[in-house]
N, C-alpha and C positions, 0 to 999 in steps of 0.2 A: 108578750114574749113569754116562752114557757121556760117554766125553771124549778129547778128541783135539786135537792139534798139528799147524796150518796153517802153513803159509810163505806169507804175503799179500805183494799186488804183486810176484809173480815165477811165471815159468811153471819154474821146477828148483829141486830142492828144495837144501836146504841156502842158499839166497838171500832176498832181500825182509827181512821181518819176521816174526817168529814168536811165533804167537799160541795161547793155550788157550782152548778151549771146550767148555762142559761144559753139558751137554743136563739142565735140571730141571722135574720133573713138577709141582711147585710151587714157592711164593715159596722162596728160599734166605736164611736169617739171614746179616748183612751182615757180621758179624763171623766167623762161618764161611766166605763167600766171599774172606775177607779174606785168613784164613788157610791156602786154597788157594792165590791168587794168591800170596802171598811162597812157598810150597809151590813152585807151578812154576816162579819166576821167570825168564817172561817179561816183555816189556813190559807187555803185557798180558793180562789173560786175560778173555772173554767168559763171562757167566752167564745161559743164555734158556732161561723158561718153553716149555716143548714140549707143555702137557695142556694140554688145552682149545679152544676156536676160540675164533677172530677174532687181531686184532693181537697178538702177544708180548712179555709184559715182557725186555727187556735191559738189561744193568747189566755196566761193565766196570771192573777194579782190576788198577792195578798193581803189583807188590808192596810198597808204603808205602799207598796209599790210591787212594779209588773215583776215577772220572773223569768229568766231563760228556759227554765224547765221542771216543770211539775209531774212528777209519780202517780199518785195519786188521786188527782185533780182529771190525766189525761183517760187513767184506770175509770172513773164513776164516768166521763163522758164517756167513752165506750162500751161502757153498760147502758147507758141511759140508748144509746144510737141503737148497738144490737149491729150482729156480722161484723162484717172487716172494713176498716177504715182507715183512711190516706190522709194524713195532720199535715200541713205546712207549720212551721214552727218559728222561734228564732232561734231554734239547736238543731235547725234543720228536718226533713220530713221523717214524719214516725209513720211508722205499721203498727194499726192494734187488730186484734181479734175477740170478740166474745163469740163465747162455742163451750157449751156443757157448763153452766155458770161457771164459767174461769175468764178471764180476760188478761191477754198474753198482748204485748206490748216488746218495740224493738226500740232498742233507744242506742245511745253513743257511752261505749266504753271512756270511763274518765278517771284512768288508774293514778292514786295518788303519788306524789316524789315528796322525799324526805326533806324536812327542813331542821328550820334550828329554832322555830319560834317556841319561847318561854312561857307553859302556859300556866304555870305554878299559879301567877295570880287571878287565874280562871278557878283552877283545881287544885286551891293548896291542899298540901299533904297526899295529894296521889301521884305514883312515881308509873312511869310511860314505857312501854316496850318497844313503841318508834312513837314520831312524831313526822306529817306531812300536810301535804296543800293538795287537794285537788284544784279544780278549776277555780269554785268560789268558796272552797270550804277548808276551813281547818280539819286534821282528819289526825286520831288520836288513838295506840292500842293498848289496852291493860292487860291483864295476866289474866284475871279471873271475872268471872259474870260477874258475882257478887259486887264486885267495885261496881260495875256498870251499875246494876241496878240502884246504889244506892247515892252516886251520884247528887252533889247538890252546889251547882257550881254559879260563880261572882258572875251572873249574867249583866249586872252594870261593866264590868271589866271584860266579859266578852263583847259586846257592843262596842266596844271603843276599840278594840283588835279587828286590824284589818277589815273582811266583809260581817264581823259577828255570827256566824256563822262557823258549828265543833259538832262533828262525829265521834266517840269514843265507843269504841268498838274491841269484845274479847270472846275467844271462844265461846261454846254455847255447855250449857253445863246442864241440858232435857234429851234424852233419847229423841233424835230427828231434829235440833235444830244443828247446825254448823255454829253461827255466831251470834252473838245478842248485841242490839245495838241502840244507842240513845240520841238523840239528834236536836240540839240547840241551835237558834236561829235567831235571835233578839234584836241582833242589826237588819231584820227583814219584816219585824214588828212580831214575831213566832215564840216566846220564851222556850215553851218544849213542843216538838211537832210529834204528834202521836204515830204517823206514821208514812215515811218520806221516800217514796219511791225513786226520788233520782239520787237520793245518797245510796242507793244498792247498785249503781252506777261505778261508785268510789269502792265500793265493798267488797265487789264480786270480782275483780281482777287482784285485789289483794289477796281472798280469801282462797280463790282458784288456786294461784300462783301458793300459798303457802300449804294448802292443805295436797296438791297435785292433785284436781278434780275442775272438772266444767260445770258439774252439778250441784246447787247449794241452796241450803234454805236458813232464811235469817231471819232470827225475831225481830223485831222492833218492841223493847220493853217501858215504856211510856206507859201511864195508867190503863190508857183503853188498850195498846197494844195491838200488834198484829203481827200477820206470818206474808214473809215475802217469799217465793221461788225463782231462781235463778238460772238462766245458763249461759254461760258464757263463750262466744264464738268470735271470735277474732276481737276486734274495733267495737263487736255488740256486745246487747248483754240484752237477753228477751226475758223481761219481767214477768212474771205471771200471780195475779191477786183475785179475789172473789170482792162483790159489794154488793150492797145492800141500799135500794130509795128507800128511803124515811118519810119525802116531802115532795107531792111534786104539783105545781099551782101555774101561776101567772106573775108577771111585772108586767106593774103599771106603770113603772115610769120611766 
């Protein structure tokens, strides 16, 4: 089986978010895929069936669990396969294209709903302009990007709260960036995700409504960092990013 390590949402190696990509000729056993993901220790590892015609089955695993949707590992998979791809997933059919050094992905929009979650145990002393929930994530807005960049959440408190996943966002503070975000997910074994494509399915509808436009650029302000382009089209979000393959080889077990 072919195995790749790809840095996604970046044009440079050792930045963005790294993902494993495993090419399968036939369906893989879920326990085996989980073991591979735990061995690789990337935020997500994608497993894609490349045998046969038609849409390809795509699944994503963190080191601890299978997830419903993963943007950066889907981008990495499309980068490896090239061209236009149609994937069948737990989040429905996803259409992606690799062209001219960019990968675009057609994902479902997941707008946040206001909630009364108390985030003070997770981020003591932080004032929130808005708190909400998406399908699986807590969502919080603060007034300044500098607050987002300096966050130090209580990860144990977050892990114990609902699904243990939280994104915090604020207006951008540099030219060309509409908003900045950080994403913490100890509930699925990821203390901080470097760049989270699926989070931008939540961020895009929120910021599009707030800024009054459908074309957006977001910065995920992790240590590795990454840039995500977005176009909101009704209940879909077109996410775009670049990627770099850093390892290719074979999986022998």
